[in-house]
N, C-alpha and C positions, 0 to 999 in steps of 0.2 A: 638698288632700288627694287622693290617688288611692284612691278608694273600692273596697273589695273587690268583686268580682263574685261574688255567691253564688247565681246564678240557675241552679241545678242541684242536684247532690247534695253535701251536706257531711256525710260520715260522721263519727260520734263513736267512734273506735276504742278498744277495750279496751286495758288496759295488761298487757303479757305479763311474766310473773315466771319466774324459774328455780324449780326444785322446792324450793330452800331459801327462797324468798320474796323473794330479791333481784331487782332489775330485770334482765330479760333484753332487753338493748339489741339484740342481733342479731335477735331475734324481733320486737321493736317496729319496727325498720327494714324487716324483710320485709314486715310488715303495711302500713306507710306506703307503700313502693314499690308494693305491689300495687294499693292503693286509688288512688293518685295516677296510675297508669298509665291510668286511665279518663279520657277527654277531658271528660266531664260532671262529674266530681269537682272541685269548686271550692275547697274548703278541707278541712282536717282539724282536727277540734275534739277537743282532749284536755283530760285533767283534770277531766272532768265525772263524772256518776253512771256512765256506762258504762265510764269509764276508771279507776274507783276513786280519783279524784283526791284526795279527802279522806282517803284511807287512805295516802297517800305523804308522806314527809318533804318539806320545802322543798328540800333538796339533790336529792332524787330527781325532783321536779317539774321543776325548772330543767334537770337532766340530760336529762330526756325531751324537753323543748322543744329544747334544743340538738341532740339526735339526730335529731329530726324536721326541724328547719330545715336541718341539714347534708345530709339524704337527699333532700328533695323540694323542687319550686319553687312548689307551691301555697301560700297562706297558712295559717299554722298559728294557730289560734284557741285560746287558753287559758281554761279555766274559772276565774273568779275567785270564791272561795268565802269569803274572810276575813270574819269577823263585823262588826267595827266599820268605819267609813267610812275611818278613816285607815289601819287595817290592810289593807283591800281595796285602797287606792290604793297602798300600799307593795308589796303583792304584785303589783299590776299593772305597777309600774315594774320589778321584778325579772324578770317574764316578758317585758316588752319588751326589756330588756337581753339576755336569753337568745336572743331572735330572734323572739318572737311578733309577730303583725301585729294580731290582734284580741283581744277579750275577751268571752267569754260570761258576762254578769253575773249571777251568782246573787243572789237575795234574802238579806238577813241571815236566817239560819235560826231566829232567835228569832222572826221574823214568822210562821213557818209555824203556831205555836201561839198567839201573842198579838196577831198583826196589826201593821201599821205605822202610824206617825204620818204625818199629812199633810206632804209634802215631803221626807220622809227618802229615799225611793227616788231622787228627783231629785238630792238631794246626793250619794248615792252614786255615780251615774253621773258626774256632774259631776267629783267628786274623782278618780275613775279616769281619766277623759279627761284632765284638766288635769295629773295627775301622770305619766302614762304616755304618752299619744298613742295608746294602743290603741283601734282602732275598736271600739265597743261594739254588742253584740247584746242588745236588750231581751228578757229572758227571762220569758214569761208563765206562771206556774205553773197547775197544775190549780185549777178552781173550788172544789174540795173543801178547799183550803188557805186559811189567812188571809193568804197571801203572793201571792194572785192579785190582779193590780192592776185596779182599777176603770178605766172608760173614760177619765175625765178625767186619771187618773195616767198611763196608756199614751199619751195624746195630748201630754201635756207632756214626758214622756221622749223620745218620737218626735221631738219638735221641738228637742231639745237637740243642741248641737254634738257631733260624734263619734258619735252613734247612727245606725247605717246599715242595721239590720235588726231585725226581731223574730222570735224563735223562739217560736211560740205553741202551748202545750200546755194550753189552757184545759179541754179536754175537757168542754165543755158547748156543744153545738150551738146553743142558743138564743143564747148569748153571742157565739159565733163569727159567726153570720150577721148580727149587728148590729155588733159591734165592728170586725171586720176591714175591712168596707166604709167605716167611719168613719176608720179609720187611713189607708186608701188615699186617701180624699178629701182629708184634711188633710195628707197627706205622701206625694204620688204617687211620690217617688223611694224611699221606704222599701221595703226588700226584705222580703217576707212569707214566712216559713219555717214549715212545720208540722213538729211533733215528735210527732204522734199515732201512734207506732209500732203500737199495737195495733188502730187502725182508721184507716188512711190514706185510704181511697177517699173519704170525705165531704169531706175537706179538700182533695182533689188538684186541684180545679178552680178554686181561689182563690188559688193560691200562686206564688210564683217559684221555690221549691225546697223541699228537705227538710233538715233538720238532726236526724238520727236515729242512735241506736245501731244500728238495723236496717241502716244502711249498711255495717257491718262484714261482714255475712255474705252479703248478696245485692246488691251494688251493681249488677250487671247489670240485674236485674229492676226495681229501684227507678229506675234511670235510664229504663227504658221507661215505667214509671208516671208519672214527671214529664213525659216528653215527650208522653204521652197526655193528661195533664190539660192541658197548656199548649195543645194542639191542640183542647181540648174534645171529645175523642174518647172518649166513654163507653164504648162497647162494647169498645175496646182496653184501656182502663184496667180495666174490670170482668174481663176476661180475665186480665190480670196479677195483679190482686188475688186472683182465685180460685186462680191457680196458687201464690201465696204463702201462701194461707190455711193450709195445714198447718203451715208454718213459723211464721206469726204466732200460731197457737193454742199450739204447743209452747213457744215463746220467751216470749211476751208475755201470754197469756191464763192466767197462773199466779195462785197466791194472793197474791204480792206482786210488784210491779214490779221490786224489788231482784233478785229471782230471774232477771230477764231478763239481767243482766250475767253471771251464771254460765253461763246457756243461751247467750249469745253466745259464750262461750270453747269451750264444747262444740261449738258449730257450726263455728267456726274451726278446731278440731282435726279435725273431720270432713272439712273442706274441705282439710286437709292444710297449713294455714298455722301452726298451733301443734302442738307435739308432745304438750302436755298442757294441762289447763285449770286450772292453779294460780291460786287466789284468796286474797285477804287477808281476815282477820276485820274487820268482823262478818259478811262473807258466808259461807254454808255450802254445802257440797257438795249436790247435789240427789239423789244416789243413783243406782245402776245403772239402776233401771227408768225414771226420768226421762231418763238419758242415752241409753238405747236409744229412747225415745220421740222425742226431739229428732232423733236420727240417722235415724229412720224418716220423720220429717217432711220431712227434706231429700231423702231418696230419692223421696218421693211428689211433692215439687215439682219434681223433676228438677234440683236443684241439685248438681252434681259437685264433685270435688276440683279444685283449682286447678291441680295439675300437668297433668291431662289437658286443661283448657281451654287452658293455655299451649302444650302440645304440639300442639294442633290449630290454632294461629295460623300 
């Protein structure tokens, strides 16, 4: 197996819609081309939370994968969200056939409330790998949910065939500082990716890369942050973090993390990559005051329109 190299930035792009709510393939292709133009962008992760993946029909999901794979050369990683193990495996097979290389494997969402039975996550990943051949990313959910895997489960998943990376969003630094070193020790080749959009700095020095929705709106600065972390250059990382902080606060320090998806689209509109910030239910518009706040945050961070950046090249 030619393992995906995820040691850099893996943005999780939004899904662009027309104003009537249908897929806007041209806008999605525009975003894909822009993100893939950065050398340190290693993959594009679609159909997850930032991409409103569970709000799309199956046909739309597969159409989006095909559009991405036809457009860019980096691996396309599909969010696999089906509830049952067999359903998730079938979903993964269809994503593979449409051109995906990897699978960001979401937990069964019933586990968020009720927890998981021992061995069930392992069976889920095994079925996805064996039925599709998609390279799997272990998705560690926040500690506040019941779908956050204990260390033993993570170690067993990381040892399974086909699991090449972990996207860690535990959001509990006590666990992070214990569990990430144990994963590295047990599986030295496992790629460690952070998805702590709202506070990236504390995790930056332990990871191979980032898999974040944040990658949509500020890939330039996130790449700088990754490189500073790999160099163990705290002053530079801190400087980039502080430059990003107005945007971090406006996009991710909101009452609900789901609002971040709406804010990402507002940010992409501000940067000139989207004409409008159309979303799907159950997401809601944030209102004009929030939109102005988000736009002002981009200005404060010195993050300009993409047309201007491209013209300066």
